[in-house]
N, C-alpha and C positions, 0 to 999 in steps of 0.2 A: 507573396506577388502572384505565384502560380494559382493559388486558389481564388484569388480575387478576379484574376483574368478569366478563368474558366466559369466563375459566377457571371462575370460580365457578359461572356459569350452566350450563355443560356438566357440572359436577360434581353440582350439584343435580338436574339431570334424571336423571342415572343413580341418584342416592341416592333420589330420590323413587319411581323404579320399582322398586327394591328394597325400600325401607323400608317401602311399604304391604304388600307380600307377607309381610315379617317380621313386621310388626305384627299382621296377621290370622292368621298361622301360630300366633304366640305366643298371641294372645287366645282362639283357639278351638282351640288344639292341632291343627292341620291339616297334612297332609303337603305338602311342596313339590312333589310330583307334580302336584297341581292347578294350581299356578302355572304349571308347565311346560306342561301341557295348554292353558292359555289362552294362553301365549307362542306355541306352535306353531300354534294356531288362528289367531291374528293373522297370523303369517308366511304360512301357507297362503292365508288370505284376499287377501292382497297379490299372490299369484302370479297370480290372476284379475283383481284389481281394478286394478292398474297397467297391465297391457296393455289392458284394456278402456278405460280413460281415455285412453291413449295413441293407441290406433288407432281405436276406435269413436267415443267422444264427440269427439275432435279432428276427426275426419273429418265427423261430423254438425255440429259447430259452424261448420266451414268451409263446409260445403253450405249452411248457414243464414245465413251472413253474420255469425257471432258470434265472429269472430277477436278483436275488440276488445269487452270487456265493459263499455265506459264507458256505452252506451246502456242505458236502463232496461229495455227488453224484452230485450235480450241479457243483461243481468245477472241479471234475475230468472229467466229460462229456463235459463241456465247454472248459477245457484246450484241450482235445483231439481233438474237433472239430475246435477250433481256430487254433491249432498247424497244423493240416492236411490242414486246408484252405491255411494257409501260404505256407506249403510245396507243395501242389498241384499246385498253382497258379504260385508261383516263380520258382520251379523247372521244371514245365511243360513249362513256358516261356523260361527258359534255354535250355531245350531239343530242342524246336522249334527253338531257335536261332541258335545253332549249326547244326540242320538239314537243315534249309532253307536259313540262313543268313550267318554265319560264317562258310561255308563249307570247307574252307581251314584252318581253325583253329583246328588242330588236335594234337598240341604239348602240352606237360605239363606245359611249360612255359608261352604259349599262353593263357591256361586256367587259369593261375594265374592272368594274366593281365585282362582277362575278369571278373574274380571273383573281382578283385580289382575295377574295374569300377562299378560292381554290388553292392557290399558293400559300395564303396566309395561314390556313388552319395546318397545313403541313408545316410551316415554320413554327408555329406555336407548339404543336404537339412534340416536335423535334427539340425545341426549346426546353420544354418541360421534362422531357426524358433526359436531356443532357444536365439540367439541374438535379434531377433525381440521382442520376449516376454520380455527380459531385457529392451529394448528401451521402449516398452510401459508402463511397471511398473514404470520406472523413470520419464516417461512423466506424469504419474497420480500421482506420489508422491506429497503430498503437495495440490492436487487439490481437490475441492469440487466435489465429484463425481456426485452429483445431477445435476451439471450445465453442464455436458459432456455426461451423459448417460440418458436413459429412467428410470423412476422411478422404474419399476419392476427389472432392472438390477443392481441397485445401491448395494443392500445388497449382492448379489452374487458376484459382482466385488470386493467389500471390503474384503469378505471372501477369495477369491482367492489372493488377493494381500497380506494378512495377512499370508496366508499359503505359499507363494513364499518366504517371508522374513523370516518365522519361521524356514526353514531348515537350519541346521548349514553349515558353509562354505564348509566343506570338503564333504558334501552330494551334493553339486552343481557339484562335479567333477565326479559323477558317470555316468553323460551322456558321457563323453569322455571315461571313463574306459568301459562302456558297448559298444561303438562303436568300440573300439580296439578289445574286445572279438568278436564282430559280424564279423568284417573284417576276422578273422580267419575262422570262421564259413563258410563265403561266398568263401573263398578260397578252402576249403575242398570240397564244394558242387559243385563248378564249375569243380573241377577235377573229382568228381565222376560221374557227368553226362557226362563228356567227355569219360569216359569209355564205354558208350553205343555205341560209334563210333569207337574207337580204339580196343575194345574188341568184338564188336558186340554183346553184351549181354544187352537187355533191362531192365534186373531187376536192373541194376545200378541206374536206373531212381526211382526205387521203393526205393532202398535204400537211395538214396538222399532225397526223400519225408519223408521217416521214420526218418532219422537223423535230418532233419529241424524241423519235428513235434515234435520230442523227446525234442530238446532244447528249443523251444518256449512253450511247454506244461509244462514241468518242471519249467521253469522260471515262468510261471504264477502260478502254484501251490505254488512254494517256497516264491514268494512275498506275498501270502496270509497269510502263515504260519509262515515264517521266517524273514520277513522283507527285505528291499532292500540291506543290506550289505551281508547277508548270501546268498541272491539271486544271487548277483554279483560274489560271491566266487564260488558258484555252476556253474554258467556261464562260469567262468574262467577255471574251469575243463574241460568243453565242449570245450572251446577254445583250451586248450593243446591238448585234444584228437583229436580235428579238424586238428591241425598241424602234430600230428603223421600220419593221414590220408593223409595229402598233401604229405608228405615225402614218406609214404609207397607206393603210387601210382606214384611215380617219375619215369618217362620214359626217360632216357638219349638220348639226341640228336644223331641221326645216323651220322656215319662218311661220308664224300663226296663220292659218288659214290656207296653207300650202296643201298640196295633194297629201293624202294620208300615208304615214309611213308604215314601218314593218309591224307595229302594233295591230294594224289592221289587215295583216296578211300581205302587204305590199299593193293592195289594189286601191285605185284613187277613189276618193269620196267627192261626190257631186257637190258643186257649190252653187249657191243661188245666182251669183253673177255670171256664172260660165254655162249654165244649163237651163233650158225651159222645161217646166214640169210637164212634159208630155207624158202619155199613158206609157210609152215604152220606156222612158227614163224613170217614171215611178217604179215600174216592175224591176228594172235593173238595180235601183238604188236599194231594194230589199235585201240584197245579197252583198252589197259593197262593204259592210262591216265585217265581213268574215265570220 
């Protein structure tokens, strides 16, 4: 039972990551290329995010005496910094993606596909890692650890294996539940950063960074004080609010022949029925396509 549930958890994480993309692609007839852009954006964000946490934040925490986050001050400060780190790197990467790569992706539904790719690849990678961990534990089961591991690693490995199987079967499904909630968050963040370009206001990037930091920081504090189940419940509330943000920022597709949308930089395209072909209009129209 325990083995099957852990395998199902890993499988669900991968399916959730791909399934959301498949649903959005089918619902709005969108290309999978947008999903791929979101996925690559996430991976590139981690190229800076992971080393920054490992070398800069760890060194800072050591200097501040925050090696143990059990104290209130260290926990609050650590949660704030780790949350902001995730927000700055991931939302910064998302902004740069819209600015320099997906320059024609200016529709609400396109932002959903990109968000599905961003959160989807994270779910897929974590699902694969979860499955790999299960295979490793099963391979070591009943094996003399001293015969396959260096002596100094045997006790650590034994404790890790015991902890792995000690968790009840239903706790093993928390990984899939968390990924489902995280996908909702990534959809909202993708749509929020898009507003920088459709509304021309850069503070939407700050809002996205703040929202990302709030979710991550709150989860870190909650898991320390409330445990994993209440933490997932709180993250579930954030996920529900994220969906509210997604639909609150919904921008319906324009009717054919209407003024050009964000794919043309938000500038109107002249239409024959609206404008006469004067010399001034012709000069202006050369730059209307952006």
